[in-house]
SEDRENVO-578234 format. One line per field, with one value per residue (C-alpha): residue in one letter; y, x, z. Coordinates in nm, 4 decimals. Layout:
code = [a/...]
Y = [Y/...]
X = [X/...]
Z = [Z/...]
***
This chain:
code = [x/x/x/x/x/x/x/x/x/x/x/x/x/x/x/x/x/x/x/x/x/x/x/x/x/x/x/x/x/x/x/x/x/x/x/x/x/x/x/x/x/x/x/x/x/x/x/x/x/x/x/x/x/x/x/x/x/x/x/x/x/x/x/x/x/x/x/x/x/x/x/x/x/x/x/x/x/x/x/x/x/x/x/x/x/x/x/x/x/x/x/x/x/x/x/x/x/x/x/x/x/x/x/x/x/x/x/x/x/x/x/x/x/x/x/x/x/x/x/x/x/x/x/x/x/x/x/x/x/x/x/x/x/x/x/x/x/x/x/x/x/x/x/x/x/x/x/x/x/x/x/x/x/x/x/x/x/x/x/x/x/x/x/x/x/x/x/x/x/x/x/x/x/x/x/x/x/x/x/x/x/x/x/x/x/x/x/x/x/x/x/x/x/x/x/x/x/x/x/x/x/x/x/x/x/x/x/x/x/x/x/x/x/x/x/x/x/x/x/x/x/x/x/x/x/x/x/x/x/x/x/x/x/x/x/x/x/x/x/x/x/x/x/x/x/x/x/x/x/x/x/x/x/x/x/x/x/x/x/x/x/x/x/x/x/x/x/x/x/x/x/x/x/x/x/x/x/x/x/x/x/x/x/x/x/x/x/x/x/x/x/x/x/x/x/x/x/x/x/x/x/x/x/x/x/x/x/x/x/x/x/x/x/x/x/x/x/x/x/x/x/x/x/x/x/x/x/x/x/x/x/x/x/x/x/x/x/x/x/x/x/x/x/x/x/x/x/x/x/x/x/x/x/x/x/x/x/x/x/x/x/x/x/x/x/x/x/x/x/x/x/x/x/x/x/x/x/x/x/x/x/x/x/x/x/x/x/x/x/x/x/x/x/x/x/x/x/x/x/x/x/x/x/x/x/x/x/x/x/x/x/x/x/x/x/x/x/x/x/x/x/x/x/x/x/x/x/x/x/x/x/x/x/x/x/x/x/x/x/x/x/x/x/x/x/x/x/x/x/x/x/x/x/x/x/x/x/x/x/x/x/x/x/x/x/x/x/x/x/x/x/x/x/x/x/x/x/x/x/x/x/x/x/x/x/x/x/x/x/x/x/x/x/x/x/x/x/x/x/x/x/x/x/x/x/x/x/x/x/x/x/x/x/x/x/x/x/x/x/x/x/x/x/x/x/x/x/x/x/x/x/x/x/x/x/x/x/x/x/x/x/x/x/x/x/x/x/x/x/x/x/x/x/x/x/x/x/x/x/x/x/x/x/x/x/x/x/x/x/x/x/x/x/x/x/x/x/x/x/x/x/x/x/x/x/x/x/x/x/x/x/x/x/x/x/x/x/x/x/x/x/x/x/x/x/x/x/x/x/x/x/x/x/x/x/x/x/x/x/x/x/x/x/x/x/x/x/x/x/x/x/x/x/x/x/x/x/x/x/x/x/x/x/x/x/x/x/x/x/x/x/x/x/x/x/x/x/x/x/x/x/x/x/x/x/x/x/x/x/x/x/x/x/x/x/x/x/x/x/x/x/x/x/x/x/x]
Y = [-0.3995/-0.0712/-0.0117/0.1673/0.2797/0.2078/-0.0661/-0.1146/-0.2618/-0.0996/-0.2079/0.0167/0.1130/0.1246/-0.2319/-0.2602/-0.5764/-0.5307/-0.8129/-0.8478/-0.7567/-0.9188/-1.2543/-1.0939/-1.1434/-0.8487/-0.7661/-0.7934/-0.4925/-0.4809/-0.1404/-0.1434/0.1951/0.2470/0.5182/0.7868/0.6050/0.8354/0.8645/0.7230/0.4254/0.1466/-0.0206/0.0523/0.4212/0.4508/0.3315/0.1976/0.0945/-0.0683/-0.4004/-0.4440/-0.7398/-0.8146/-0.4610/-0.4267/-0.7412/-0.5813/-0.2894/-0.5250/-0.6947/-0.3712/0.0036/0.2699/0.5999/0.8768/1.1747/1.0218/1.2614/1.2370/1.5098/1.5978/1.5679/1.4013/1.0850/1.1517/1.3902/1.1738/0.8620/1.0445/1.1536/0.8038/0.6457/0.9213/1.0616/1.4114/1.6759/1.6383/1.9807/1.8731/1.6006/1.8055/1.5957/1.8521/1.9922/1.7797/1.4330/1.2732/1.1767/0.9312/1.2277/1.3433/1.3534/1.3415/1.1185/1.0548/1.0767/0.7343/0.8956/0.9582/0.7220/0.5231/0.2759/0.0037/0.1262/0.1155/-0.2340/-0.3827/-0.2606/-0.4832/-0.7924/-0.7649/-0.9026/-0.6093/-0.5895/-0.3393/-0.4539/-0.1906/0.1720/0.3413/0.6970/0.8273/0.8101/0.5568/0.5779/0.2815/0.5079/0.5956/0.2710/0.0680/-0.1365/0.1907/0.2853/-0.0141/-0.2808/-0.6229/-0.6604/-0.4685/-0.5587/-0.2930/0.0111/0.2872/0.5745/0.6239/0.3718/0.6469/0.7266/0.5894/0.4715/0.6288/0.9973/0.9852/1.0348/0.8731/0.8400/0.7457/1.0179/0.7903/0.8433/0.6504/0.4693/0.3454/0.2303/0.0328/-0.1286/-0.2330/-0.4011/-0.5033/-0.1327/-0.2041/-0.3566/-0.2064/0.1642/0.2108/0.1649/0.1534/-0.0589/-0.3258/-0.3391/-0.6153/-0.4731/-0.2360/-0.4151/-0.3711/-0.7164/-0.6325/-0.3533/-0.2685/-0.4135/-0.5923/-0.3727/-0.6083/-0.8540/-0.6339/-0.5931/-0.9708/-1.0172/-0.7705/-0.9762/-1.3027/-1.1624/-1.0451/-1.3808/-1.5689/-1.3288/-1.3853/-1.7624/-1.7491/-1.5260/-1.6612/-1.7556/-1.4126/-1.0578/-0.9033/-0.5742/-0.5456/-0.2150/-0.2785/0.0452/-0.0585/0.1139/0.1256/0.2887/0.5538/0.5822/0.4041/0.1325/-0.2360/-0.5659/-0.9369/-1.1003/-1.2656/-0.9223/-0.7376/-0.5762/-0.4269/-0.1406/0.1583/0.3004/0.0158/0.0548/0.2101/-0.0248/-0.3263/-0.2050/-0.1410/-0.4714/-0.6481/-0.4808/-0.5887/-0.9506/-0.9340/-0.7895/-1.0911/-1.3231/-1.1520/-1.1645/-1.5310/-1.6135/-1.4340/-1.6158/-1.9580/-1.9272/-1.8348/-1.4862/-1.2808/-1.1937/-1.1078/-0.8778/-0.5292/-0.4558/-0.0953/-0.0042/0.3519/0.5684/0.8158/1.0996/1.1678/1.0632/1.1993/1.3506/1.4873/1.1275/1.0679/0.6949/0.6257/0.8234/0.7736/0.9759/1.1692/1.0942/1.3844/1.5690/1.8625/1.8187/1.5494/1.4799/1.7864/1.9928/2.0922/2.0631/1.7544/1.5466/1.5790/1.4809/1.2999/0.9353/0.6117/0.4135/0.0763/-0.0779/-0.4410/-0.6153/-0.8831/-0.8822/-0.5353/-0.3051/-0.3000/-0.4705/-0.2889/0.0556/0.3974/0.6619/1.0216/1.1620/1.3449/1.1193/1.0894/0.8897/1.1061/0.9473/0.5900/0.5825/0.6875/0.4797/0.1652/0.2386/0.2520/-0.0710/-0.2438/-0.0800/0.0820/0.4354/0.6379/0.7947/1.1435/1.2872/1.4427/1.6170/1.4566/1.5778/1.2528/1.1708/0.8462/0.7699/0.4064/0.4769/0.5490/0.1947/0.0189/0.2242/0.3337/0.6087/0.7623/1.1178/1.2120/1.3630/1.5689/1.8922/2.0533/1.9617/2.1709/2.1776/2.2143/2.2339/1.9716/2.2052/2.2337/2.5845/2.6471/2.6897/2.6005/2.4814/2.2724/2.3256/2.1276/2.1639/2.4797/2.4804/2.7790/2.7827/3.0792/3.0090/3.2266/3.3392/3.1296/3.3089/3.3312/3.2998/3.6279/3.8112/4.1810/4.2337/4.5835/4.4584/4.4929/4.1704/3.9690/3.9041/3.5511/3.3620/3.3235/3.0318/2.9308/2.6213/2.4475/2.0821/1.9516/2.1421/2.1600/1.8540/1.9402/2.2836/2.4776/2.7619/3.0120/3.1738/3.3937/3.7223/3.6207/3.5106/3.7380/3.6611/3.2892/3.3670/3.5811/3.3217/3.0304/3.2332/3.3306/2.9727/2.8344/3.0679/2.9925/2.6174/2.6521/2.8798/2.6196/2.3390/2.5506/2.6502/2.2925/2.1179/1.8430/1.7764/1.5212/1.2923/1.4097/1.2594/1.5172/1.3199/1.0054/0.8771/0.7930/0.4396/0.1450/0.1128/0.2760/0.0160/0.0748/-0.1529/-0.1010/-0.2753/-0.2943/-0.1555/-0.2406/-0.5864/-0.4774/-0.4711/-0.1165/0.0231/-0.0341/0.2667/0.0824/0.0991/0.4724/0.4627/0.2351/0.4219/0.7511/0.6458/0.4637/0.7769/0.9934/0.7590/0.5339/0.1875/0.0259/0.2084/0.1031/-0.2076/-0.2197/-0.4938/-0.4935/-0.6616/-0.6415/-0.7224/-0.4517/-0.3573/-0.5821/-0.4446/-0.3486/-0.6432/-0.8661/-0.6932/-0.5943/-0.9081/-0.7675/-0.6214/-0.6150/-0.4897/-0.2065/-0.4683/-0.5988/-0.9212/-1.0574/-1.1986/-1.5425/-1.4250/-1.1097/-1.0617/-1.3228/-1.0836/-0.9260/-1.2651/-1.3017/-0.9561/-1.0340/-1.3536/-1.1220/-0.8539/-1.0647/-1.2369/-0.9044/-0.7340/-1.0283/-0.9232/-0.5691/-0.2523/-0.0223/0.3518/0.4133/0.2109/0.3523/0.1821/0.2922/0.1894/0.2096/0.1787/-0.0140/0.0431/-0.2424/-0.0593/0.1961/-0.0619/-0.0607/0.1810/0.1207/0.4698/0.3614/0.1039/0.2246/0.4769/0.2264/-0.0380/0.1937/0.2772/-0.0867/-0.1934/0.0601/-0.0532/-0.4167/-0.3488/-0.1413/-0.4316/-0.6960/-0.4920/-0.3685/-0.0025/0.3050/0.5339/0.3836/0.6433/0.5941/0.7187/0.6718/0.6931/0.5820/0.3434/0.4304/0.7103/0.7171/0.9406/1.0526/0.8972/0.5537/0.3802/0.0811/0.2633/0.5099/0.5670/0.6640/1.0246/0.9091/0.6785/0.9655/1.1996/0.9420/0.8896/1.2621/1.2689/0.9839/1.1382/1.4649/1.2936/1.2242/1.4017/1.0623/1.0220/1.1799/1.1479/1.1576/1.3678/1.2041/1.4032/1.5236/1.1797/1.1100/1.3200/1.1925/0.8500/0.5017/0.1886/0.1352/0.4790/0.6193/0.9371/0.8521/1.0741/0.7895/0.5079/0.3411/0.3388/0.5994/0.5899/0.4216/0.7628/0.8376/0.5388/0.6479/0.9928/0.8293/0.6277/0.9376/1.1273/0.8414/0.8516/1.2274/1.1967/0.9065/1.0921/1.4009/1.2016/1.0520/1.3926/1.3334]
X = [0.4443/0.5136/0.2933/0.4915/0.4482/0.8115/1.0553/1.4363/1.7551/2.0968/2.4287/2.6986/3.0401/2.8713/2.9567/2.6602/2.5895/2.4057/2.2671/2.2979/1.9914/2.1232/1.9802/1.6459/1.7339/1.7236/2.0673/2.1473/2.2882/2.5236/2.6271/2.9045/2.9229/3.2028/3.2040/3.4768/3.7125/3.9529/4.0344/4.3826/4.2840/4.2791/4.5690/4.4098/4.3871/4.7534/4.7840/5.1323/5.0446/4.6998/4.6621/4.3253/4.3725/4.0019/3.8950/4.2035/4.0900/3.7494/3.9294/4.1315/3.8092/3.6090/3.6522/3.7886/3.5999/3.8420/3.6052/3.3251/3.1500/2.9254/2.6681/2.7808/3.1032/2.9203/2.7175/2.3425/2.3102/2.5433/2.3320/2.0095/2.1555/2.2699/1.9293/1.7075/1.9172/1.8742/2.0917/2.0218/1.8588/1.5903/1.4755/1.5301/1.8232/2.1012/2.1544/2.4377/2.3917/2.1156/2.1657/1.9849/1.7827/1.6802/1.3088/1.3243/1.4339/1.4067/1.0400/0.8967/0.7253/1.0635/1.1433/1.4603/1.6712/1.5142/1.1645/1.2419/1.3876/1.1334/0.8637/1.0215/1.0124/1.3595/1.4432/1.5934/1.8018/2.0068/2.2844/2.4868/2.4793/2.1515/2.1699/1.8568/1.6357/1.6151/1.2387/1.0403/0.8737/1.2112/1.4096/1.4918/1.1713/0.9820/1.2109/1.1732/1.3858/1.2502/1.4820/1.7342/2.0170/2.2535/2.3402/2.0793/2.3292/2.7036/2.8945/3.0148/2.6591/2.4896/2.1339/1.9016/2.0067/2.3765/2.4779/2.7664/3.0109/3.3625/3.6251/3.9083/4.1812/4.1388/4.4692/4.3529/4.0183/4.2053/4.4332/4.1290/3.9083/3.6634/3.5798/3.3382/3.1006/3.2290/3.2280/2.9735/2.5965/2.5382/2.2394/2.2122/1.8686/1.7009/1.4134/1.2738/1.3795/1.6952/1.8540/2.1919/2.2761/2.5559/2.6509/2.9847/3.1539/3.4494/3.2452/2.9823/3.1596/3.1780/2.8195/2.6937/2.8774/2.7351/2.3877/2.4729/2.6223/2.3204/2.0852/2.2660/2.2449/1.8789/1.7872/2.0233/1.7294/1.5651/1.6962/1.8234/1.9533/2.1841/2.2780/2.5769/2.6709/2.9520/2.9843/3.3618/3.6099/3.4169/3.5719/3.5849/3.7686/3.7230/3.7990/3.7710/4.0579/4.1961/4.2282/4.3675/4.7096/4.7577/4.9697/4.7295/4.9369/4.7966/4.4352/4.2951/4.4970/4.3540/3.9965/4.0267/4.2041/3.9301/3.6629/3.8545/3.8555/3.4778/3.4311/3.6273/3.3727/3.0891/3.2721/3.3585/2.9933/2.8738/3.1262/3.0659/2.6932/2.7475/2.6036/2.9029/2.7612/2.4266/2.5554/2.6964/2.9014/2.9773/3.2228/3.2591/3.2560/3.0099/3.2648/3.6344/3.8625/3.8357/4.1824/4.1969/4.1974/4.5340/4.6163/4.2465/4.1501/4.2508/4.4124/4.2731/4.5828/4.6504/4.3347/4.2993/4.1378/3.8894/3.5576/3.3443/3.5072/3.3907/3.7462/3.7927/3.9216/3.5840/3.3619/3.5650/3.5770/3.7261/3.4843/3.5179/3.2417/3.2419/3.0229/3.1986/3.0974/2.9449/3.1913/3.5245/3.7918/4.0991/3.9758/3.9582/3.6892/3.7777/3.4381/3.2312/2.9767/2.8327/2.6185/2.3191/2.3395/2.2984/1.9170/1.8646/2.1666/2.0257/1.6883/1.8590/2.0504/1.7202/1.5572/1.2883/1.1620/1.1502/0.8196/0.7622/0.5894/0.9010/1.2205/1.5549/1.9082/2.0663/2.1415/2.1601/2.5324/2.4974/2.7056/3.0046/2.9823/2.9349/3.1399/3.4979/3.4580/3.1435/3.1242/2.9400/2.5916/2.6904/2.8838/2.8280/2.8081/2.6809/2.8762/2.6943/2.8665/2.8184/2.5537/2.3705/2.4751/2.5510/2.9270/3.0401/2.9913/3.2003/3.1442/3.3668/3.7231/3.6422/3.5444/3.4307/3.4099/3.2788/3.3514/3.1745/3.3855/3.3513/3.1709/3.4123/3.3101/3.2873/3.3142/3.2355/2.9017/3.0106/3.3227/3.3432/3.2165/3.4851/3.4631/3.3967/3.6916/3.6559/3.8462/3.8650/4.0506/4.1095/4.0908/4.2433/4.5623/4.5415/4.3724/4.5118/4.3395/4.6522/4.6455/4.3632/4.2741/3.9903/4.1745/4.3051/3.9615/3.6905/3.4755/3.4692/3.3982/3.0974/2.9656/2.9891/2.8533/2.5439/2.4815/2.5471/2.2916/2.0341/2.0663/2.0407/1.7361/1.5514/1.6382/1.5358/1.2062/1.1096/1.2566/1.0426/0.9745/1.1412/0.9411/0.9209/0.7706/0.4917/0.3777/0.3325/-0.0216/-0.1159/-0.2511/-0.2255/-0.2484/-0.0548/0.1426/0.2531/0.4876/0.4814/0.7726/0.8947/0.5807/0.4631/0.3213/0.1305/-0.2488/-0.3794/-0.0356/-0.0121/0.0421/-0.1109/-0.4517/-0.4458/-0.2220/-0.4332/-0.7672/-0.5876/-0.4401/-0.7572/-0.9604/-0.7224/-0.6772/-0.9831/-0.9767/-0.9838/-0.6609/-0.4534/-0.2565/-0.1047/0.1247/0.2012/0.4791/0.4316/0.7745/0.8094/1.1425/1.3604/1.6979/1.7636/1.9990/1.6910/1.5884/1.9128/2.0706/2.4223/2.4302/2.7649/2.8520/3.1056/3.3829/3.2710/3.1203/2.8035/2.5123/2.3857/2.0260/2.0608/1.7644/1.5431/1.2534/1.3028/1.2458/0.9277/0.8186/0.8839/0.6809/0.3858/0.4797/0.5169/0.1743/0.0087/0.1333/0.1395/-0.0342/-0.0930/0.0031/0.1614/0.1553/0.3700/0.5547/0.6248/0.8337/0.7630/1.0342/0.9293/1.2448/1.2281/1.4263/1.6763/1.9071/1.9623/2.1052/2.4532/2.6857/2.5708/2.6374/2.9189/2.6984/2.3419/2.3358/2.4757/2.2323/1.9356/2.0375/2.1286/1.7787/1.6281/1.8533/1.7778/1.4049/1.4599/1.6437/1.3903/1.0959/1.2846/1.2024/1.4179/1.1336/1.0389/0.9516/1.1033/0.9436/1.1434/1.0078/1.0640/0.8355/0.9646/1.0975/1.2752/1.3843/1.7441/1.8132/1.7054/2.0418/1.8885/1.8851/2.1747/2.2166/1.8638/1.9580/2.2306/1.9850/1.7396/2.0007/2.1107/1.7485/1.7148/2.0391/1.9265/1.5820/1.7385/1.9685/1.7045/1.3821/1.2062/1.2809/1.1249/1.1286/0.8417/0.9077/0.7689/0.9631/0.6368/0.4803/0.6432/0.3717/0.0489/-0.0005/0.1184/-0.0919/-0.0768/-0.2206/0.1042/0.2758/0.4630/0.7605/0.9904/0.8214/0.9660/0.6473/0.4011/0.0433/-0.2210/-0.3227/0.0430/0.0716/-0.2392/-0.0864/0.2343/0.0384/-0.1430/0.1820/0.3371/0.0362/0.0706/0.4369/0.3681/0.0882/0.3059/0.5891/0.3577/0.2079/-0.1342]
Z = [-2.0054/-2.1800/-2.4862/-2.7540/-3.1081/-3.1834/-3.0889/-3.1177/-2.9690/-2.9099/-2.7587/-2.5831/-2.7231/-3.0610/-3.1631/-3.3910/-3.5850/-3.9158/-4.1323/-4.5087/-4.7080/-5.0217/-4.9225/-4.8334/-4.4709/-4.2348/-4.0944/-3.7252/-3.5416/-3.2436/-3.1113/-2.8515/-2.6803/-2.4290/-2.1634/-2.1700/-2.4065/-2.5863/-2.9545/-2.8950/-2.6788/-2.9380/-3.1129/-3.4507/-3.3530/-3.2601/-2.9017/-2.8258/-2.4720/-2.4866/-2.6681/-2.8399/-3.0804/-3.1192/-3.2072/-3.4252/-3.6079/-3.6578/-3.8236/-4.0476/-4.1561/-4.1620/-4.1624/-3.9290/-3.9141/-3.8192/-3.8264/-3.6215/-3.3815/-3.0778/-3.0193/-2.6669/-2.4670/-2.1721/-2.1136/-2.1046/-2.4019/-2.6115/-2.5512/-2.6320/-2.9661/-3.0593/-3.0001/-3.1451/-3.4305/-3.2848/-3.1301/-2.7564/-2.7342/-2.9824/-2.7411/-2.4250/-2.3019/-2.3465/-1.9966/-1.8618/-1.7088/-1.5060/-1.1420/-0.9124/-0.7812/-1.1322/-1.2033/-1.5831/-1.8693/-2.2419/-2.3333/-2.4239/-2.7230/-2.8851/-3.1727/-3.1137/-3.3081/-3.0938/-3.1813/-3.5501/-3.5480/-3.3114/-3.5451/-3.8114/-3.5940/-3.4426/-3.1003/-2.9093/-2.5930/-2.3952/-2.1636/-1.9808/-1.8738/-1.9697/-1.8284/-1.9984/-1.6906/-1.4079/-1.3566/-1.4961/-1.7517/-1.9059/-1.8778/-2.1932/-2.2068/-2.2417/-2.5341/-2.7663/-2.5983/-2.5089/-2.2124/-2.0057/-1.7688/-1.6449/-1.4354/-1.4852/-1.4582/-1.4141/-1.2058/-0.9702/-0.8598/-0.5492/-0.4977/-0.3991/-0.3818/-0.4747/-0.1103/0.0777/-0.2120/-0.1015/-0.0877/-0.1838/-0.4405/-0.7643/-0.7135/-0.3729/-0.5120/-0.7763/-0.5207/-0.3175/-0.5768/-0.3036/-0.2750/-0.5615/-0.3091/0.0167/-0.0674/-0.3474/-0.3543/-0.7296/-0.8388/-1.1067/-1.2688/-1.4661/-1.6686/-1.3998/-1.0785/-0.8721/-0.8592/-0.7036/-0.4599/-0.4709/-0.8074/-0.8165/-1.0750/-1.1018/-1.3072/-1.4690/-1.8068/-1.8412/-1.7280/-1.9895/-2.2491/-2.1109/-2.1671/-2.5182/-2.6187/-2.4857/-2.6647/-2.9947/-2.9549/-2.8603/-3.1563/-3.4216/-3.6445/-3.6359/-3.6739/-3.3535/-3.2237/-2.9232/-2.7668/-2.5395/-2.3561/-2.1246/-1.7866/-1.8269/-1.8608/-1.6644/-1.3195/-1.0760/-1.2687/-1.1873/-1.3637/-1.2806/-1.0959/-1.4108/-1.5797/-1.2782/-1.2475/-0.8988/-1.0329/-1.0552/-1.3407/-1.5521/-1.4372/-1.7541/-1.9731/-1.7869/-1.8348/-2.2094/-2.2682/-2.0699/-2.2841/-2.5945/-2.4733/-2.4200/-2.7695/-2.8905/-2.7290/-2.9160/-3.2468/-3.1959/-3.1248/-3.4378/-3.6530/-3.4978/-3.5590/-3.9244/-3.8766/-3.9913/-4.3322/-4.1744/-3.9029/-3.8601/-3.5485/-3.4557/-3.1821/-3.0537/-2.7383/-2.5862/-2.5541/-2.5089/-2.2223/-1.8688/-1.8670/-1.5076/-1.3821/-1.5529/-1.5345/-1.4750/-1.7834/-2.1439/-2.4160/-2.7086/-2.9160/-3.1544/-3.0509/-2.8129/-2.4706/-2.3655/-2.1959/-2.1259/-2.4020/-2.7499/-2.8782/-3.0948/-2.8024/-2.6327/-2.9257/-3.1927/-3.0871/-3.2215/-3.4359/-3.6068/-3.8188/-3.9269/-4.1828/-4.3928/-4.7567/-4.7279/-4.5540/-4.7452/-4.5343/-4.4057/-4.5085/-4.3447/-4.3871/-4.3013/-4.4029/-4.1409/-3.9681/-3.6177/-3.3798/-3.4724/-3.8192/-3.6944/-3.6855/-4.0496/-4.1556/-3.9955/-4.1518/-4.4924/-4.4289/-4.3551/-4.6586/-4.4453/-4.3985/-4.0794/-3.9707/-4.1045/-3.7979/-3.6411/-3.7396/-3.6667/-3.7342/-3.8493/-4.2122/-4.4036/-4.4164/-4.5238/-4.8368/-4.6122/-4.4785/-4.8113/-5.0592/-4.9994/-5.2623/-5.1099/-4.9773/-4.6599/-4.6850/-4.3816/-4.4333/-4.0949/-3.7292/-3.4369/-3.1116/-2.7789/-2.4407/-2.1707/-2.0265/-2.3569/-2.4619/-2.8282/-2.8693/-3.2174/-3.5723/-3.8065/-4.1760/-4.4074/-4.2807/-4.0829/-3.7175/-3.5141/-3.1338/-2.9356/-2.5718/-2.3183/-2.0195/-1.7079/-1.4255/-1.1347/-0.7730/-0.5830/-0.9132/-0.8881/-1.0606/-1.1553/-1.3278/-1.7019/-1.8613/-2.0309/-2.4014/-2.5309/-2.6748/-3.0524/-3.2041/-3.5691/-3.6910/-4.0202/-3.9143/-4.2360/-4.1683/-3.7884/-3.6369/-3.2924/-3.2953/-3.2052/-3.4593/-3.4092/-3.7436/-3.6142/-3.6622/-4.0033/-4.1316/-3.9856/-4.2898/-4.2043/-3.8384/-3.9350/-4.1784/-3.9352/-3.6423/-3.8387/-3.9491/-3.5987/-3.4423/-3.7114/-3.6610/-3.2844/-3.3143/-3.5221/-3.2796/-2.9801/-3.1392/-3.2230/-2.9177/-2.7712/-2.4034/-2.1829/-1.9597/-1.5971/-1.2859/-1.3208/-1.6274/-1.4236/-1.4304/-1.0741/-1.0526/-0.8190/-0.4444/-0.1630/0.0307/0.3897/0.5846/0.9627/1.1267/1.4853/1.6507/2.0008/2.0703/2.3809/2.3604/2.3650/2.2858/1.9122/1.6855/1.3873/1.5572/1.4831/1.1737/0.9538/0.9979/0.9288/0.5925/0.4909/0.5613/0.3574/0.0616/0.0652/0.2168/-0.1264/-0.2215/0.0783/0.1740/0.5230/0.6476/1.0209/1.2100/1.5868/1.7287/1.9899/2.1382/1.9223/1.8054/1.4444/1.3964/1.3889/1.0651/0.8906/0.7473/0.7178/1.0681/1.2473/1.5939/1.6425/1.6420/1.3023/1.4368/1.2748/1.4710/1.3602/1.4009/1.1907/0.9583/1.1239/1.1823/0.8398/0.6780/0.8816/0.7691/0.3995/0.4376/0.5016/0.2488/-0.0650/-0.0529/0.0308/-0.2861/-0.5267/-0.8476/-0.7165/-0.8968/-0.6399/-0.6762/-0.3676/-0.1055/0.2411/0.5076/0.8661/1.1102/1.4754/1.6815/2.0072/2.3225/2.2939/2.0549/2.3324/2.5720/2.4194/2.2448/1.8841/1.7517/1.5157/1.3395/1.3899/1.1043/0.8545/0.9762/0.9303/0.5730/0.5128/0.6149/0.3725/0.0856/0.1657/0.1272/-0.1905/-0.3500/-0.2454/-0.3751/-0.6814/-0.6181/-0.5742/-0.4640/-0.1273/0.1367/0.4804/0.8041/1.1245/1.4796/1.8405/2.0251/2.3684/2.5784/2.9073/3.1895/3.1474/3.4885/3.3675/3.3379/3.1630/2.8267/2.8427/2.4693/2.3647/2.2914/2.0524/1.8718/1.8447/1.6980/1.4410/1.3349/1.2766/1.0761/0.8506/0.8034/0.6900/0.4378/0.1728/0.0651/0.0658/0.4388/0.7469/1.1265/1.3760/1.6820/1.9994/2.2564/2.4128/2.4550/2.7916/2.9527/3.1071/3.2634/3.1784/3.1391/3.5195/3.5821/3.7226/3.5985/3.2824/3.3490/3.4561/3.2630/2.9524/2.7447/2.6284/2.7482/2.5368/2.4091/2.3456/2.1158/1.9262/1.8853/1.7628/1.5047/1.3814/1.3462/1.1507/0.9183/0.8713/0.7773/0.5407/0.3641/0.3364/0.1753/-0.0891/-0.1626/-0.0100]
***
């Protein structure tokens, strides 16, 4: 589906399985990459509270890496560095994290671990949190993976525009595990299609593992690469019922111990299939712990600070690598290494060369895996802030940080600018970064500052572009779904709508599906509709199913450039007091369609089929319905509302003044259809 020059497969938490080359068989790789796990959150890294017997066993049979760095203290840049072997700024992915409203992502022309391994005949898969772009052009199958199953961004982000997130304390979310599906609207994607909205986060860690285990079994006779980036322990925290402790003080502990149990399933599968000596498993985290969340965050152990910081607690992460017969068992490596070194290291372990058409920052550190006497090829490491600004450099045991002052709100522009904070540490003697040696060693400060700026200047000069929606090649047809319009002859908005869009776009480029069910309430379309008392209607969604029976055949085998849903509200929803549920039903209907069509870019145009005189007691709540429509339309740039307040003028179909009549005139309906077309064309940029 996505032609690529390169192909690869990666797995979160950096549990990477590598296969032995001694028997002329290419090694398998499994990278398990957790989200926001701290340096001190494994038994083998000193935790006294969290039990991780399976990862601890990996360490007994493999090697701990105690000076293992990620290239950013936050999610998106860190993941870009792991896959590409580059500092995030070199690939344009350095400026904090992506959101559901973001219009960019990792460029598909970048060369990833998955690209490299797929090019050698590996089966590649990604199961878990991606966070390098949720658009189809930037999802894993565009980056070298054969298949993908996971959450496209952080598990505290809502589809489609990150609106409506619950303002609930973390402890209360933990106590109410059903909040995973009641309060969040986070999507689960398979390949490029939304398959669950909202995703049940209680079971997602286990489901990622199910996929990984099945993939290993299916590909046991060929080399494979699994990138398993777990969504947890990023907040909000959820676990299956059998791993749940209702005490919120144990929330983080439960999540890590659940992840450990799932790692155990992967390790057991590898061993049972006789693949241990042909596989490398790497377990690590994307950045340090999210300390402000206390019992929902982790600990950095002896390190200073956590996620979002360039202190060691933000970027030094726990790492265990396992490869029986190749990686010395029960050993510890304190040499400097990082996720940016994984691409060239994996290339070396497979005895293959990387392409020479681009510069990367990673180094071949394979000797650190295979030889307990080896020294690191890396002597320095550049530190960028979570926003991508240059802030520090480590060189040997020395680390310099130059922290710019934080701009305060309402700060007097005429005030004297504050000086940056200059910090110098000797990490060999002061791992916790408590003793600032900047004043005692100005020579070292000057040396490291000069080198830091030179390295950043080179990266900045040669930085490559990200993919953006502006790069999208327009192709395919424009699909319009008209639902709820009038079923009266001569009073159908689609009679004006369809010619208008066909004229603007070309008849051959347009597909229109119509559903003439005038006046019916929204509960006939929204399957999960409930009345203000929380009672469901047995017929909920009946008309939606009829609509989808028309939609699916109409688009089968078609490439769609855009999809626009036009909801023409009838009068029946104004009969009763539906204000408390109408807004949620309208958004629920949109999300229902997004899931069924597997798209997160559907445009939504909302309008009213009818009007009424304020004295008409038959429909006393029409003004409330109108106001809610406007509110929903203003909540998302992909939404809009058609104003028909002026269409109660003129004459009705009986030739009488329309002032007190329920319906617009025939001409009024044509005007309505034209206005719907104008809004739809505006939303798709035509």
